[in-house]
Structures are given as structure tokens and as C-alpha cells.
N, CA, C and O atoms as CSV, one atom per row, in Angstrom:
chain,resi,resn,atom,element,x,y,z
A,1,MET,N,N,95.296,163.241,59.511
A,1,MET,CA,C,96.718,163.534,59.572
A,1,MET,C,C,97.447,162.480,58.737
A,1,MET,O,O,97.222,161.280,58.895
A,2,ASN,N,N,98.319,162.950,57.848
A,2,ASN,CA,C,99.024,161.991,56.997
A,2,ASN,C,C,100.235,161.385,57.716
A,2,ASN,O,O,100.586,161.775,58.829
A,3,ARG,N,N,100.850,160.429,57.045
A,3,ARG,CA,C,101.964,159.680,57.648
A,3,ARG,C,C,103.139,160.588,58.027
A,3,ARG,O,O,103.726,160.432,59.097
A,4,ASP,N,N,103.479,161.537,57.146
A,4,ASP,CA,C,104.601,162.438,57.426
A,4,ASP,C,C,104.340,163.268,58.685
A,4,ASP,O,O,105.228,163.434,59.522
A,5,ALA,N,N,103.130,163.782,58.809
A,5,ALA,CA,C,102.773,164.584,59.986
A,5,ALA,C,C,102.814,163.732,61.251
A,5,ALA,O,O,103.271,164.190,62.298
A,6,ARG,N,N,102.336,162.493,61.153
A,6,ARG,CA,C,102.374,161.594,62.324
A,6,ARG,C,C,103.808,161.289,62.730
A,6,ARG,O,O,104.134,161.291,63.917
A,7,LEU,N,N,104.665,161.026,61.750
A,7,LEU,CA,C,106.069,160.724,62.038
A,7,LEU,C,C,106.743,161.897,62.746
A,7,LEU,O,O,107.352,161.725,63.802
A,8,MET,N,N,106.632,163.082,62.164
A,8,MET,CA,C,107.287,164.253,62.751
A,8,MET,C,C,106.676,164.610,64.104
A,8,MET,O,O,107.399,164.986,65.026
A,9,SER,N,N,105.363,164.498,64.231
A,9,SER,CA,C,104.716,164.795,65.517
A,9,SER,C,C,105.161,163.805,66.581
A,9,SER,O,O,105.402,164.190,67.725
A,10,GLY,N,N,105.272,162.544,66.217
A,10,GLY,CA,C,105.755,161.542,67.168
A,10,GLY,C,C,107.164,161.845,67.639
A,10,GLY,O,O,107.461,161.750,68.830
A,11,ILE,N,N,108.028,162.209,66.708
A,11,ILE,CA,C,109.404,162.568,67.074
A,11,ILE,C,C,109.402,163.774,68.009
A,11,ILE,O,O,110.131,163.798,69.000
A,12,LEU,N,N,108.586,164.767,67.694
A,12,LEU,CA,C,108.528,165.971,68.528
A,12,LEU,C,C,108.041,165.658,69.939
A,12,LEU,O,O,108.585,166.184,70.911
A,13,PHE,N,N,107.033,164.815,70.061
A,13,PHE,CA,C,106.536,164.461,71.398
A,13,PHE,C,C,107.595,163.721,72.211
A,13,PHE,O,O,107.660,163.874,73.431
A,14,VAL,N,N,108.417,162.928,71.548
A,14,VAL,CA,C,109.481,162.201,72.248
A,14,VAL,C,C,110.528,163.171,72.808
A,14,VAL,O,O,111.203,162.845,73.784
A,15,THR,N,N,110.673,164.350,72.209
A,15,THR,CA,C,111.658,165.320,72.702
A,15,THR,C,C,111.187,166.090,73.934
A,15,THR,O,O,112.004,166.694,74.628
A,16,VAL,N,N,109.895,166.078,74.213
A,16,VAL,CA,C,109.357,166.882,75.322
A,16,VAL,C,C,110.017,166.559,76.666
A,16,VAL,O,O,110.313,167.494,77.411
A,17,PRO,N,N,110.265,165.293,77.023
A,17,PRO,CA,C,110.938,165.044,78.307
A,17,PRO,C,C,112.319,165.691,78.418
A,17,PRO,O,O,112.755,166.008,79.525
A,18,THR,N,N,113.015,165.893,77.302
A,18,THR,CA,C,114.314,166.573,77.393
A,18,THR,C,C,114.121,168.037,77.787
A,18,THR,O,O,114.930,168.594,78.529
A,19,ILE,N,N,113.061,168.652,77.298
A,19,ILE,CA,C,112.756,170.034,77.676
A,19,ILE,C,C,112.331,170.077,79.143
A,19,ILE,O,O,112.707,170.989,79.879
A,20,GLN,N,N,111.547,169.086,79.561
A,20,GLN,CA,C,111.150,169.009,80.973
A,20,GLN,C,C,112.371,168.876,81.876
A,20,GLN,O,O,112.466,169.548,82.903
A,21,TYR,N,N,113.299,168.011,81.493
A,21,TYR,CA,C,114.497,167.830,82.304
A,21,TYR,C,C,115.313,169.120,82.345
A,21,TYR,O,O,115.875,169.473,83.382
A,22,GLY,N,N,115.375,169.815,81.221
A,22,GLY,CA,C,116.066,171.101,81.197
A,22,GLY,C,C,115.444,172.083,82.176
A,22,GLY,O,O,116.157,172.826,82.850
A,23,GLY,N,N,114.125,172.092,82.257
A,23,GLY,CA,C,113.440,172.957,83.216
A,23,GLY,C,C,113.751,172.576,84.650
A,23,GLY,O,O,113.947,173.439,85.505
A,24,TYR,N,N,113.795,171.282,84.907
A,24,TYR,CA,C,114.143,170.788,86.247
A,24,TYR,C,C,115.567,171.210,86.610
A,24,TYR,O,O,115.821,171.672,87.723
A,25,PHE,N,N,116.486,171.049,85.670
A,25,PHE,CA,C,117.877,171.452,85.900
A,25,PHE,C,C,117.967,172.948,86.196
A,25,PHE,O,O,118.642,173.361,87.139
A,26,LEU,N,N,117.281,173.761,85.381
A,26,LEU,CA,C,117.332,175.208,85.589
A,26,LEU,C,C,116.688,175.608,86.911
A,26,LEU,O,O,117.172,176.519,87.582
A,27,LEU,N,N,115.617,174.946,87.289
A,27,LEU,CA,C,114.982,175.227,88.578
A,27,LEU,C,C,115.961,174.976,89.715
A,27,LEU,O,O,116.076,175.788,90.633
A,28,ARG,N,N,116.663,173.858,89.654
A,28,ARG,CA,C,117.659,173.550,90.686
A,28,ARG,C,C,118.808,174.556,90.655
A,28,ARG,O,O,119.269,175.004,91.705
A,29,LEU,N,N,119.265,174.906,89.472
A,29,LEU,CA,C,120.374,175.849,89.330
A,29,LEU,C,C,119.999,177.226,89.882
A,29,LEU,O,O,120.751,177.814,90.659
A,30,PHE,N,N,118.836,177.735,89.477
A,30,PHE,CA,C,118.443,179.087,89.873
A,30,PHE,C,C,117.999,179.177,91.329
A,30,PHE,O,O,118.007,180.264,91.907
A,31,SER,N,N,117.616,178.061,91.926
A,31,SER,CA,C,117.191,178.088,93.332
A,31,SER,C,C,118.346,177.786,94.282
A,31,SER,O,O,118.141,177.666,95.490
A,32,GLY,N,N,119.551,177.662,93.746
A,32,GLY,CA,C,120.729,177.462,94.583
A,32,GLY,C,C,120.911,176.052,95.096
A,32,GLY,O,O,121.651,175.843,96.058
A,33,GLN,N,N,120.260,175.079,94.485
A,33,GLN,CA,C,120.359,173.690,94.928
A,33,GLN,C,C,121.549,172.957,94.316
A,33,GLN,O,O,121.707,171.752,94.514
A,34,MET,N,N,122.381,173.676,93.580
A,34,MET,CA,C,123.549,173.052,92.958
A,34,MET,C,C,124.787,173.783,93.463
A,34,MET,O,O,125.232,174.752,92.849
A,35,PRO,N,N,125.344,173.318,94.584
A,35,PRO,CA,C,126.497,174.000,95.178
A,35,PRO,C,C,127.648,174.144,94.180
A,35,PRO,O,O,127.946,173.234,93.406
A,36,GLY,N,N,128.273,175.297,94.224
A,36,GLY,CA,C,129.413,175.531,93.347
A,36,GLY,C,C,129.037,176.018,91.963
A,36,GLY,O,O,129.915,176.332,91.158
A,37,MET,N,N,127.758,176.087,91.674
A,37,MET,CA,C,127.318,176.560,90.361
A,37,MET,C,C,126.477,177.817,90.562
A,37,MET,O,O,125.332,177.745,91.007
A,38,LYS,N,N,127.047,178.950,90.235
A,38,LYS,CA,C,126.349,180.229,90.363
A,38,LYS,C,C,126.371,180.901,88.997
A,38,LYS,O,O,127.405,181.428,88.586
A,39,PRO,N,N,125.237,180.891,88.285
A,39,PRO,CA,C,125.231,181.504,86.957
A,39,PRO,C,C,125.322,183.029,87.043
A,39,PRO,O,O,124.825,183.649,87.983
A,40,SER,N,N,125.968,183.609,86.041
A,40,SER,CA,C,126.036,185.067,85.942
A,40,SER,C,C,124.663,185.593,85.511
A,40,SER,O,O,123.823,184.812,85.063
A,41,PRO,N,N,124.423,186.892,85.637
A,41,PRO,CA,C,123.145,187.440,85.159
A,41,PRO,C,C,122.903,187.159,83.671
A,41,PRO,O,O,121.778,186.862,83.270
A,42,LEU,N,N,123.954,187.252,82.857
A,42,LEU,CA,C,123.795,186.958,81.431
A,42,LEU,C,C,123.441,185.487,81.220
A,42,LEU,O,O,122.560,185.173,80.421
A,43,GLN,N,N,124.113,184.592,81.923
A,43,GLN,CA,C,123.796,183.169,81.813
A,43,GLN,C,C,122.353,182.906,82.235
A,43,GLN,O,O,121.638,182.156,81.571
A,44,THR,N,N,121.930,183.511,83.320
A,44,THR,CA,C,120.555,183.322,83.781
A,44,THR,C,C,119.569,183.747,82.697
A,44,THR,O,O,118.617,183.022,82.407
A,45,SER,N,N,119.787,184.905,82.101
A,45,SER,CA,C,118.898,185.393,81.039
A,45,SER,C,C,118.915,184.475,79.824
A,45,SER,O,O,117.862,184.128,79.288
A,46,TYR,N,N,120.101,184.086,79.392
A,46,TYR,CA,C,120.217,183.246,78.203
A,46,TYR,C,C,119.666,181.842,78.453
A,46,TYR,O,O,119.018,181.274,77.574
A,47,PHE,N,N,119.908,181.281,79.623
A,47,PHE,CA,C,119.386,179.945,79.920
A,47,PHE,C,C,117.859,179.962,79.952
A,47,PHE,O,O,117.215,179.052,79.431
A,48,ARG,N,N,117.287,180.988,80.557
A,48,ARG,CA,C,115.819,181.101,80.575
A,48,ARG,C,C,115.271,181.250,79.163
A,48,ARG,O,O,114.292,180.600,78.796
A,49,ALA,N,N,115.907,182.107,78.377
A,49,ALA,CA,C,115.452,182.319,77.003
A,49,ALA,C,C,115.577,181.040,76.178
A,49,ALA,O,O,114.687,180.722,75.390
A,50,GLY,N,N,116.665,180.314,76.353
A,50,GLY,CA,C,116.851,179.066,75.611
A,50,GLY,C,C,115.793,178.043,75.951
A,50,GLY,O,O,115.251,177.379,75.067
A,51,HIS,N,N,115.498,177.914,77.236
A,51,HIS,CA,C,114.487,176.945,77.666
A,51,HIS,C,C,113.104,177.344,77.147
A,51,HIS,O,O,112.352,176.499,76.661
A,52,ALA,N,N,112.775,178.620,77.249
A,52,ALA,CA,C,111.472,179.090,76.767
A,52,ALA,C,C,111.333,178.888,75.261
A,52,ALA,O,O,110.291,178.438,74.784
A,53,HIS,N,N,112.381,179.220,74.518
A,53,HIS,CA,C,112.321,179.039,73.068
A,53,HIS,C,C,112.177,177.566,72.693
A,53,HIS,O,O,111.461,177.237,71.747
A,54,ALA,N,N,112.839,176.692,73.411
A,54,ALA,CA,C,112.716,175.258,73.109
A,54,ALA,C,C,111.260,174.817,73.216
A,54,ALA,O,O,110.733,174.174,72.309
A,55,GLY,N,N,110.621,175.162,74.314
A,55,GLY,CA,C,109.231,174.747,74.519
A,55,GLY,C,C,108.281,175.351,73.505
A,55,GLY,O,O,107.459,174.645,72.921
A,56,VAL,N,N,108.386,176.645,73.293
A,56,VAL,CA,C,107.480,177.328,72.368
A,56,VAL,C,C,107.682,176.827,70.940
A,56,VAL,O,O,106.710,176.629,70.211
A,57,LEU,N,N,108.920,176.622,70.540
A,57,LEU,CA,C,109.172,176.200,69.164
A,57,LEU,C,C,108.774,174.750,68.912
A,57,LEU,O,O,108.437,174.398,67.781
A,58,VAL,N,N,108.804,173.909,69.927
A,58,VAL,CA,C,108.290,172.545,69.751
A,58,VAL,C,C,106.775,172.588,69.566
A,58,VAL,O,O,106.232,171.856,68.738
A,59,ILE,N,N,106.095,173.433,70.324
A,59,ILE,CA,C,104.644,173.582,70.140
A,59,ILE,C,C,104.346,174.121,68.741
A,59,ILE,O,O,103.458,173.616,68.055
A,60,LEU,N,N,105.089,175.147,68.320
A,60,LEU,CA,C,104.903,175.684,66.972
A,60,LEU,C,C,105.182,174.612,65.918
A,60,LEU,O,O,104.491,174.547,64.902
A,61,SER,N,N,106.180,173.782,66.152
A,61,SER,CA,C,106.500,172.693,65.220
A,61,SER,C,C,105.329,171.733,65.073
A,61,SER,O,O,105.012,171.297,63.966
A,62,LEU,N,N,104.687,171.405,66.189
A,62,LEU,CA,C,103.527,170.510,66.143
A,62,LEU,C,C,102.380,171.138,65.350
A,62,LEU,O,O,101.717,170.457,64.568
A,63,ILE,N,N,102.152,172.418,65.550
A,63,ILE,CA,C,101.097,173.109,64.804
A,63,ILE,C,C,101.419,173.105,63.313
A,63,ILE,O,O,100.543,172.856,62.485
A,64,CYS,N,N,102.665,173.377,62.977
A,64,CYS,CA,C,103.074,173.413,61.568
A,64,CYS,C,C,102.921,172.054,60.897
A,64,CYS,O,O,102.615,171.984,59.707
A,65,GLN,N,N,103.131,170.970,61.647
A,65,GLN,CA,C,102.986,169.634,61.063
A,65,GLN,C,C,101.574,169.427,60.528
A,65,GLN,O,O,101.378,168.794,59.491
A,66,MET,N,N,100.599,169.964,61.246
A,66,MET,CA,C,99.209,169.811,60.797
A,66,MET,C,C,98.866,170.791,59.679
A,66,MET,O,O,98.145,170.441,58.745
A,67,LEU,N,N,99.375,172.006,59.769
A,67,LEU,CA,C,99.032,173.023,58.775
A,67,LEU,C,C,99.675,172.772,57.421
A,67,LEU,O,O,99.092,173.125,56.396
A,68,VAL,N,N,100.851,172.177,57.389
A,68,VAL,CA,C,101.542,171.979,56.115
A,68,VAL,C,C,100.730,171.078,55.185
A,68,VAL,O,O,100.869,171.168,53.965
A,69,GLU,N,N,99.894,170.221,55.740
A,69,GLU,CA,C,99.032,169.363,54.913
A,69,GLU,C,C,98.036,170.179,54.099
A,69,GLU,O,O,97.574,169.723,53.053
A,70,HIS,N,N,97.704,171.362,54.559
A,70,HIS,CA,C,96.686,172.187,53.908
A,70,HIS,C,C,97.295,173.308,53.071
A,70,HIS,O,O,96.566,174.138,52.526
A,71,ALA,N,N,98.600,173.340,52.966
A,71,ALA,CA,C,99.288,174.390,52.216
A,71,ALA,C,C,99.568,173.930,50.791
A,71,ALA,O,O,99.768,172.743,50.531
A,72,ALA,N,N,99.579,174.884,49.883
A,72,ALA,CA,C,99.909,174.597,48.488
A,72,ALA,C,C,101.433,174.628,48.344
A,72,ALA,O,O,102.009,175.592,47.839
A,73,LEU,N,N,102.064,173.551,48.802
A,73,LEU,CA,C,103.520,173.421,48.745
A,73,LEU,C,C,103.868,172.102,48.080
A,73,LEU,O,O,103.207,171.088,48.305
A,74,GLY,N,N,104.905,172.121,47.265
A,74,GLY,CA,C,105.404,170.873,46.703
A,74,GLY,C,C,106.033,170.034,47.803
A,74,GLY,O,O,106.246,170.524,48.912
A,75,PRO,N,N,106.333,168.771,47.506
A,75,PRO,CA,C,106.882,167.886,48.538
A,75,PRO,C,C,108.181,168.394,49.160
A,75,PRO,O,O,108.387,168.247,50.365
A,76,GLY,N,N,109.050,168.985,48.359
A,76,GLY,CA,C,110.318,169.491,48.886
A,76,GLY,C,C,110.117,170.639,49.859
A,76,GLY,O,O,110.715,170.663,50.934
A,77,PHE,N,N,109.270,171.593,49.478
A,77,PHE,CA,C,108.996,172.723,50.367
A,77,PHE,C,C,108.229,172.275,51.608
A,77,PHE,O,O,108.447,172.796,52.701
A,78,ALA,N,N,107.332,171.311,51.433
A,78,ALA,CA,C,106.590,170.799,52.595
A,78,ALA,C,C,107.557,170.189,53.609
A,78,ALA,O,O,107.431,170.414,54.813
A,79,TRP,N,N,108.519,169.416,53.113
A,79,TRP,CA,C,109.494,168.821,54.040
A,79,TRP,C,C,110.430,169.872,54.624
A,79,TRP,O,O,110.878,169.737,55.762
A,80,LEU,N,N,110.726,170.912,53.860
A,80,LEU,CA,C,111.540,171.999,54.402
A,80,LEU,C,C,110.848,172.619,55.617
A,80,LEU,O,O,111.494,172.912,56.623
A,81,VAL,N,N,109.537,172.816,55.518
A,81,VAL,CA,C,108.774,173.348,56.658
A,81,VAL,C,C,108.727,172.322,57.781
A,81,VAL,O,O,108.959,172.656,58.943
A,82,ARG,N,N,108.425,171.062,57.431
A,82,ARG,CA,C,108.307,170.009,58.458
A,82,ARG,C,C,109.592,169.859,59.271
A,82,ARG,O,O,109.545,169.602,60.474
A,83,ILE,N,N,110.731,170.018,58.613
A,83,ILE,CA,C,112.013,169.850,59.298
A,83,ILE,C,C,112.562,171.189,59.792
A,83,ILE,O,O,113.235,171.241,60.821
A,84,GLY,N,N,112.279,172.263,59.067
A,84,GLY,CA,C,112.854,173.561,59.398
A,84,GLY,C,C,112.441,174.100,60.754
A,84,GLY,O,O,113.285,174.580,61.512
A,85,VAL,N,N,111.157,174.029,61.071
A,85,VAL,CA,C,110.708,174.577,62.357
A,85,VAL,C,C,111.282,173.757,63.520
A,85,VAL,O,O,111.775,174.353,64.477
A,86,PRO,N,N,111.240,172.416,63.482
A,86,PRO,CA,C,111.902,171.663,64.560
A,86,PRO,C,C,113.418,171.892,64.612
A,86,PRO,O,O,114.010,171.893,65.691
A,87,LEU,N,N,114.044,172.086,63.448
A,87,LEU,CA,C,115.480,172.377,63.445
A,87,LEU,C,C,115.751,173.700,64.164
A,87,LEU,O,O,116.722,173.820,64.912
A,88,ALA,N,N,114.896,174.678,63.936
A,88,ALA,CA,C,115.029,175.957,64.646
A,88,ALA,C,C,114.849,175.761,66.149
A,88,ALA,O,O,115.475,176.453,66.952
A,89,ALA,N,N,113.985,174.807,66.525
A,89,ALA,CA,C,113.770,174.511,67.950
A,89,ALA,C,C,115.007,173.894,68.593
A,89,ALA,O,O,115.120,173.854,69.818
A,90,ILE,N,N,115.918,173.422,67.780
A,90,ILE,CA,C,117.202,172.915,68.289
A,90,ILE,C,C,118.254,174.024,68.240
A,90,ILE,O,O,118.950,174.272,69.225
A,91,LEU,N,N,118.363,174.685,67.093
A,91,LEU,CA,C,119.439,175.658,66.890
A,91,LEU,C,C,119.332,176.889,67.792
A,91,LEU,O,O,120.340,177.350,68.326
A,92,ILE,N,N,118.134,177.418,67.965
A,92,ILE,CA,C,117.982,178.644,68.757
A,92,ILE,C,C,118.335,178.400,70.224
A,92,ILE,O,O,119.162,179.134,70.767
A,93,PRO,N,N,117.741,177.392,70.897
A,93,PRO,CA,C,118.158,177.144,72.283
A,93,PRO,C,C,119.638,176.778,72.399
A,93,PRO,O,O,120.303,177.173,73.358
A,94,LEU,N,N,120.151,176.029,71.432
A,94,LEU,CA,C,121.573,175.681,71.442
A,94,LEU,C,C,122.428,176.943,71.476
A,94,LEU,O,O,123.406,177.021,72.219
A,95,GLY,N,N,122.053,177.923,70.670
A,95,GLY,CA,C,122.783,179.187,70.663
A,95,GLY,C,C,122.703,179.909,71.990
A,95,GLY,O,O,123.702,180.441,72.475
A,96,PHE,N,N,121.512,179.930,72.583
A,96,PHE,CA,C,121.372,180.574,73.890
A,96,PHE,C,C,122.228,179.871,74.942
A,96,PHE,O,O,122.929,180.528,75.712
A,97,PHE,N,N,122.176,178.541,74.979
A,97,PHE,CA,C,122.890,177.796,76.025
A,97,PHE,C,C,124.405,177.815,75.826
A,97,PHE,O,O,125.143,178.202,76.732
A,98,LEU,N,N,124.869,177.403,74.658
A,98,LEU,CA,C,126.311,177.244,74.461
A,98,LEU,C,C,127.066,178.560,74.320
A,98,LEU,O,O,128.275,178.607,74.548
A,99,SER,N,N,126.361,179.634,73.945
A,99,SER,CA,C,127.078,180.900,73.764
A,99,SER,C,C,127.501,181.536,75.086
A,99,SER,O,O,128.333,182.443,75.089
A,100,VAL,N,N,126.947,181.081,76.202
A,100,VAL,CA,C,127.350,181.646,77.505
A,100,VAL,C,C,127.808,180.583,78.500
A,100,VAL,O,O,128.109,180.909,79.648
A,101,THR,N,N,127.867,179.330,78.086
A,101,THR,CA,C,128.271,178.272,79.011
A,101,THR,C,C,129.712,178.452,79.471
A,101,THR,O,O,130.002,178.303,80.658
A,102,PHE,N,N,130.612,178.767,78.559
A,102,PHE,CA,C,132.030,178.876,78.908
A,102,PHE,C,C,132.514,180.322,79.002
A,102,PHE,O,O,133.629,180.581,79.456
A,103,THR,N,N,131.684,181.249,78.576
A,103,THR,CA,C,132.009,182.679,78.684
A,103,THR,C,C,130.828,183.362,79.369
A,103,THR,O,O,129.937,183.876,78.693
A,104,PRO,N,N,130.810,183.373,80.700
A,104,PRO,CA,C,129.622,183.810,81.440
A,104,PRO,C,C,129.271,185.291,81.325
A,104,PRO,O,O,128.167,185.682,81.704
A,105,ASP,N,N,130.170,186.121,80.817
A,105,ASP,CA,C,129.897,187.556,80.772
A,105,ASP,C,C,129.660,188.116,79.375
A,105,ASP,O,O,129.316,189.288,79.223
A,106,ARG,N,N,129.844,187.283,78.355
A,106,ARG,CA,C,129.591,187.727,76.983
A,106,ARG,C,C,129.356,186.493,76.114
A,106,ARG,O,O,129.938,185.437,76.361
A,107,PRO,N,N,128.510,186.625,75.104
A,107,PRO,CA,C,128.282,185.488,74.211
A,107,PRO,C,C,129.546,185.152,73.418
A,107,PRO,O,O,130.282,186.045,72.998
A,108,ASN,N,N,129.787,183.855,73.220
A,108,ASN,CA,C,130.939,183.428,72.422
A,108,ASN,C,C,130.487,183.090,71.002
A,108,ASN,O,O,129.380,183.444,70.595
A,109,GLU,N,N,131.344,182.410,70.257
A,109,GLU,CA,C,131.057,182.125,68.843
A,109,GLU,C,C,129.855,181.209,68.624
A,109,GLU,O,O,129.366,181.121,67.498
A,110,TRP,N,N,129.360,180.524,69.655
A,110,TRP,CA,C,128.181,179.674,69.499
A,110,TRP,C,C,126.907,180.480,69.254
A,110,TRP,O,O,125.860,179.906,68.956
A,111,ILE,N,N,126.985,181.786,69.376
A,111,ILE,CA,C,125.817,182.631,69.124
A,111,ILE,C,C,125.345,182.483,67.675
A,111,ILE,O,O,124.187,182.765,67.367
A,112,TRP,N,N,126.252,182.037,66.779
A,112,TRP,CA,C,125.869,181.819,65.379
A,112,TRP,C,C,124.685,180.870,65.280
A,112,TRP,O,O,123.853,181.008,64.384
A,113,SER,N,N,124.600,179.910,66.190
A,113,SER,CA,C,123.519,178.927,66.153
A,113,SER,C,C,122.158,179.590,66.350
A,113,SER,O,O,121.174,179.202,65.720
A,114,LEU,N,N,122.110,180.578,67.218
A,114,LEU,CA,C,120.866,181.311,67.449
A,114,LEU,C,C,120.432,182.013,66.164
A,114,LEU,O,O,119.268,181.934,65.771
A,115,TYR,N,N,121.364,182.696,65.517
A,115,TYR,CA,C,121.030,183.420,64.289
A,115,TYR,C,C,120.676,182.468,63.145
A,115,TYR,O,O,119.767,182.747,62.364
A,116,ALA,N,N,121.378,181.364,63.049
A,116,ALA,CA,C,121.054,180.370,62.018
A,116,ALA,C,C,119.658,179.806,62.253
A,116,ALA,O,O,118.879,179.648,61.313
A,117,GLY,N,N,119.348,179.506,63.502
A,117,GLY,CA,C,118.016,179.000,63.830
A,117,GLY,C,C,116.927,180.007,63.520
A,117,GLY,O,O,115.860,179.641,63.028
A,118,ALA,N,N,117.188,181.278,63.806
A,118,ALA,CA,C,116.202,182.323,63.505
A,118,ALA,C,C,115.966,182.426,62.002
A,118,ALA,O,O,114.833,182.626,61.563
A,119,LEU,N,N,117.024,182.292,61.215
A,119,LEU,CA,C,116.887,182.332,59.759
A,119,LEU,C,C,116.093,181.130,59.248
A,119,LEU,O,O,115.197,181.283,58.417
A,120,VAL,N,N,116.416,179.949,59.738
A,120,VAL,CA,C,115.693,178.733,59.334
A,120,VAL,C,C,114.217,178.847,59.720
A,120,VAL,O,O,113.338,178.475,58.943
A,121,LEU,N,N,113.953,179.357,60.908
A,121,LEU,CA,C,112.570,179.533,61.362
A,121,LEU,C,C,111.828,180.510,60.458
A,121,LEU,O,O,110.701,180.239,60.042
A,122,ALA,N,N,112.451,181.640,60.153
A,122,ALA,CA,C,111.803,182.641,59.305
A,122,ALA,C,C,111.485,182.075,57.925
A,122,ALA,O,O,110.379,182.263,57.418
A,123,ILE,N,N,112.439,181.389,57.321
A,123,ILE,CA,C,112.207,180.792,56.000
A,123,ILE,C,C,111.062,179.791,56.072
A,123,ILE,O,O,110.190,179.780,55.204
A,124,SER,N,N,111.060,178.961,57.092
A,124,SER,CA,C,110.048,177.909,57.217
A,124,SER,C,C,108.648,178.475,57.404
A,124,SER,O,O,107.710,178.035,56.740
A,125,VAL,N,N,108.497,179.442,58.299
A,125,VAL,CA,C,107.143,179.957,58.554
A,125,VAL,C,C,106.648,180.836,57.411
A,125,VAL,O,O,105.448,180.871,57.141
A,126,VAL,N,N,107.550,181.546,56.734
A,126,VAL,CA,C,107.120,182.326,55.571
A,126,VAL,C,C,106.677,181.384,54.458
A,126,VAL,O,O,105.655,181.625,53.816
A,127,LEU,N,N,107.433,180.318,54.224
A,127,LEU,CA,C,107.022,179.324,53.224
A,127,LEU,C,C,105.651,178.749,53.556
A,127,LEU,O,O,104.785,178.652,52.687
A,128,LEU,N,N,105.458,178.371,54.805
A,128,LEU,CA,C,104.172,177.811,55.209
A,128,LEU,C,C,103.066,178.843,55.041
A,128,LEU,O,O,101.990,178.520,54.539
A,129,GLY,N,N,103.317,180.067,55.452
A,129,GLY,CA,C,102.304,181.113,55.314
A,129,GLY,C,C,101.914,181.348,53.868
A,129,GLY,O,O,100.728,181.443,53.552
A,130,VAL,N,N,102.896,181.441,52.989
A,130,VAL,CA,C,102.615,181.640,51.562
A,130,VAL,C,C,101.858,180.436,51.007
A,130,VAL,O,O,100.914,180.592,50.233
A,131,GLY,N,N,102.276,179.238,51.404
A,131,GLY,CA,C,101.585,178.033,50.943
A,131,GLY,C,C,100.135,177.984,51.399
A,131,GLY,O,O,99.264,177.536,50.654
A,132,LEU,N,N,99.873,178.437,52.606
A,132,LEU,CA,C,98.493,178.464,53.106
A,132,LEU,C,C,97.665,179.524,52.388
A,132,LEU,O,O,96.492,179.299,52.093
A,133,ILE,N,N,98.263,180.668,52.107
A,133,ILE,CA,C,97.542,181.722,51.386
A,133,ILE,C,C,97.204,181.266,49.969
A,133,ILE,O,O,96.124,181.562,49.457
A,134,ARG,N,N,98.127,180.546,49.341
A,134,ARG,CA,C,97.923,180.075,47.963
A,134,ARG,C,C,96.947,178.914,47.866
A,134,ARG,O,O,96.404,178.658,46.791
A,135,ALA,N,N,96.715,178.215,48.951
A,135,ALA,CA,C,95.873,176.999,48.908
A,135,ALA,C,C,94.404,177.330,48.682
A,135,ALA,O,O,93.570,176.427,48.620
């Protein structure tokens, strides 16, 4: 594993406790242990989706850190993949969480973050896939 992969993987591992804490918070929220806080059905769905996407995309980010070393990508494209997938792991959950935090019955303008994250993720994984095929 090269230095860039170690750096990004280390950063990603440091973020895992924030995802764990988010799960703990959601467990307390959904089990009724937080008096005065009753999420709407839409909030419940979006919060679950945001938490799940955060965890899955961090795992995918770690996998991509190792695979990008074996792809036929220039340094700029390699860094786009190295940063793009973790960036999507931030943007997509952010969109799920913030788009229903203050508007419990419909997504608000923060939904743009989800779509931006999906676009960044798609670009990053397609670049990595093409780079691996070309290698």
C-alpha cells in the first residue's frame, strides 16, 4: 500500500466513530429514549438511509483506496477517485439528514447534497472502473 492510500485509509478509519455515534443516536431516537423528539415517518426513513449510506460508502472508500493503486490513472484522476468516494460518503448522508431535519414532511433544499454526492460517486467509481479495465 502506498503512502497516499495509507493517508486516506487512516483518515477514513478515524471517521468510523462518528458513524458509530450516529447509530447510537438513532437507536436512542427510534426507541423513544429521547423525550420530546418524535421523528416523522419520512425523517425515520431518511435518517436510516443516511446512516446506512455513510457506513457503506466509507467501506467502499477503503476498498477504492487499495484498488486505485492498480488502475491505469494519472495522478490527478487517481486523487479524484481517492477523494471523490469519501466526499460522496459525506455529501449523500448530509443530504438525507439535513433535507428533513427542519421540514419533517418533505425534503428541503438540502436534498441537493444527496444528488451532488451521487454524481461525485458515479464519476469516481466509473473512473476507477475504466482505469482498472485499462491496466
